Each structure stands twice: as C-alpha cells, then as structure tokens.
C-alpha positions as CSV (number, residue, x, y, z in Angstrom):
1,V,12.5,-5.9,9.6
2,Q,9.4,-4.1,10.9
3,L,6.6,-2.6,8.8
4,Q,3.8,-0.6,10.0
5,A,0.8,0.7,7.8
6,S,-1.2,3.8,8.8
7,G,-3.3,6.4,7.3
8,G,-6.5,4.4,6.8
9,G,-9.9,5.7,7.7
10,L,-13.5,6.4,6.6
11,V,-14.0,8.3,3.3
12,Q,-16.8,9.1,1.1
13,P,-16.7,7.8,-2.6
14,G,-14.7,10.2,-4.7
15,G,-12.5,11.2,-1.6
16,S,-8.8,10.7,-1.2
17,L,-6.6,9.0,1.5
18,K,-2.8,8.7,1.7
19,L,-1.5,5.6,3.4
20,S,2.1,5.4,4.9
21,C,4.3,2.4,5.5
22,S,7.1,2.9,7.9
23,I,10.0,0.6,7.5
24,S,12.7,-0.1,10.1
25,R,15.3,-0.3,7.2
26,S,15.7,1.5,4.0
27,S,13.1,0.4,1.6
28,R,15.9,0.0,-1.1
29,D,17.4,-3.0,1.0
30,F,14.4,-5.0,-0.5
31,E,13.5,-6.0,-4.0
32,A,10.2,-4.2,-3.8
33,I,7.6,-2.9,-1.4
34,D,4.0,-3.9,-1.9
35,W,0.6,-2.4,-1.0
36,D,-1.8,-5.2,-0.5
37,R,-5.5,-5.3,0.2
38,R,-7.5,-7.9,2.0
39,V,-11.3,-7.6,1.5
40,P,-13.7,-9.1,4.1
41,G,-13.8,-12.9,3.7
42,G,-11.1,-12.8,1.0
43,S,-7.4,-13.2,0.6
44,R,-4.7,-10.4,0.3
45,A,-4.2,-9.2,-3.1
46,L,-1.5,-7.0,-4.6
47,V,-2.6,-3.4,-5.2
48,A,0.6,-1.6,-6.1
49,R,4.3,-2.2,-6.0
50,I,7.6,-0.1,-6.2
51,S,10.8,-1.7,-7.1
52,R,14.3,-1.2,-6.0
53,D,14.9,0.8,-9.2
54,D,11.7,2.9,-8.7
55,S,9.8,1.1,-11.3
56,T,6.0,0.8,-10.3
57,L,3.3,-1.6,-11.0
58,Y,-0.5,-1.2,-10.3
59,V,-3.4,-3.5,-10.7
60,P,-5.8,-2.5,-13.3
61,S,-8.5,-1.6,-11.0
62,V,-6.4,1.2,-9.3
63,K,-4.3,2.3,-12.2
64,D,-4.5,6.2,-12.9
65,R,-6.2,6.5,-9.4
66,F,-3.4,5.2,-6.8
67,I,0.2,6.5,-6.6
68,I,3.0,4.5,-4.9
69,S,6.1,6.5,-3.9
70,R,8.9,6.6,-1.4
71,D,10.2,9.5,0.7
72,N,13.7,11.0,0.6
73,T,14.7,9.1,3.8
74,E,13.7,5.7,1.9
75,T,12.1,4.5,5.1
76,T,8.6,5.4,4.3
77,V,6.6,4.2,1.1
78,Y,3.3,6.0,0.6
79,L,0.2,5.0,-1.4
80,Q,-1.9,8.1,-2.5
81,M,-5.3,6.9,-3.2
82,N,-7.7,9.2,-5.4
83,S,-11.2,8.9,-6.6
84,L,-11.8,6.2,-4.1
85,K,-14.7,3.7,-4.8
86,P,-16.6,1.5,-2.5
87,E,-14.7,-1.5,-3.8
88,D,-11.5,-0.2,-2.7
89,T,-12.6,-0.9,1.0
90,G,-10.4,-3.4,2.8
91,V,-7.5,-3.7,5.2
92,Y,-4.3,-2.5,3.5
93,Y,-1.0,-4.0,4.3
94,C,2.6,-3.1,3.2
95,S,5.1,-5.8,2.7
96,A,8.7,-6.0,1.7
97,L,10.0,-8.6,-0.8
98,D,13.6,-9.9,-0.2
99,G,14.9,-13.2,-2.0
100,G,11.5,-14.6,-2.5
101,Q,10.4,-14.0,1.1
102,Y,7.8,-11.6,2.2
103,F,8.0,-9.6,5.4
104,W,4.5,-8.2,6.5
105,G,3.4,-5.6,9.1
106,Q,-0.1,-4.8,10.6
107,G,-2.6,-3.4,8.3
108,T,-4.7,-0.2,8.3
109,Q,-8.5,-0.3,7.5
110,V,-9.9,1.8,4.6
111,T,-13.6,2.2,4.3
112,V,-15.0,3.8,1.4
113,S,-18.8,4.5,2.0
114,S,-21.2,7.4,1.8
C-alpha cells in the first residue's frame, strides 16, 4: 500500500489547513487510518484516527479543532485543522493500520507561526 500526505504549509495562529492522505487502496481495507505528528526532536504521536466503522478518535489537544474524514471514493482521508496553534507545528503523516502492522507514507510539514 502507498500513502501520500499533502496540504501542509505555513499558517498564522488561528488559521486553518486541510491535509489530504491519498491511499492506493480503499481506506476501508484497513482497521484504521491515523494522522500522526512528529515535532522537531520528538517522536511521532497520534493526532486523530478514523476506524473502518467511521468512528473517530482525537487526542485532547486537538479535540473540537480538528476533524478527520474520508471522501466518497474512500481512497482519501482528510484532516481539517482549525484554530491552529504554534504547538500544532510538526510533520504530519498518515498511516494505515492492518493486523497490528502500520504502513507509513511521507509526511507534510505544517508550520503555525506569525
């Protein structure tokens, strides 16, 4: 499987960005699709998840600001990010979870700064 994240950029605090994760197969082939973030000098950490049954999960720091969704073709998963804060800065990756194994793609840089 191939995953490609896109849509990152530089945005001012309080702004919005919409990230896209293009997947070479249907996202429903997998148990879940995650959006993770890696901060400078840190490890990747989960930001949001959409499961096969469309249930969603958000870490507390982004709850009520970020929305994860998939499109009608089910080959793209989005992360709508609103009310962005400087601490949201990092490289965002999407990953697919299948049978306990993760499949990763290249990330996209998000920088929140004035």
